[in-house]
C-alpha positions in Angstrom: 74.4 32.5 69.2 77.7 33.8 68.0 79.4 36.1 70.3 81.0 39.3 68.8 84.8 38.5 68.5 84.5 35.1 68.3 87.0 33.4 65.9 86.5 30.2 64.1 89.5 28.6 62.6 89.7 28.2 59.0 90.3 24.7 57.4 93.8 24.7 56.0 92.5 23.4 52.6 90.1 26.3 52.5 93.0 28.9 53.5 95.2 27.3 50.5 92.4 28.2 48.0 91.5 31.5 49.4 92.1 34.5 47.0 92.9 36.8 50.2 94.8 36.3 53.4 94.6 38.3 56.6 97.5 40.5 55.4 95.8 41.0 52.2 92.6 41.9 53.9 94.3 44.5 56.2 95.7 46.1 53.1 92.4 46.4 51.3 90.9 47.9 54.5 93.6 50.6 54.5 93.3 51.2 51.0 89.4 51.7 51.1 89.7 53.8 54.0 92.6 56.1 52.7 90.9 56.4 48.8 87.6 54.4 48.5 87.1 55.8 44.7 90.5 54.4 43.7 89.9 51.0 45.7 86.8 50.6 43.8 87.7 51.7 40.5 90.5 49.2 41.0 88.0 46.3 41.7 86.0 47.1 38.8 88.8 46.7 36.6 89.0 43.1 37.2 85.8 42.8 35.3 85.2 43.0 31.4 83.2 45.9 30.6 81.4 46.8 27.3 81.7 50.4 28.6 84.2 50.8 31.4 82.5 52.9 34.3 83.8 56.5 34.9 81.3 57.0 37.9 82.1 54.8 40.6 79.7 55.5 43.4 76.7 57.9 43.5 74.7 58.0 46.7 72.0 60.1 48.2 70.4 59.1 51.3 68.1 62.1 51.4 64.4 61.1 51.3 64.1 62.8 47.9 65.9 61.7 45.8 67.1 58.5 47.6 69.3 56.4 45.3 72.5 54.2 45.7 74.3 53.4 42.4 77.6 51.6 41.9 79.3 51.8 38.4 76.1 53.6 37.0 77.6 54.4 33.7 79.4 51.0 33.0 
């Protein structure tokens, strides 16, 4: 069982190939907390879309209508 807060070292070969480091992760967290819509719109722009999405997130956690939709019109 892994205890909460336990940190495992990343092998250096993996770290060299990583797409994000600790500083990049912290910056992403700050961006998503400040403006989640803009952050996920930027993430979506990394994909090739036939029709780029204009609606990023559409959620309802009510019993009726319950739905979770990301990039629904893309």
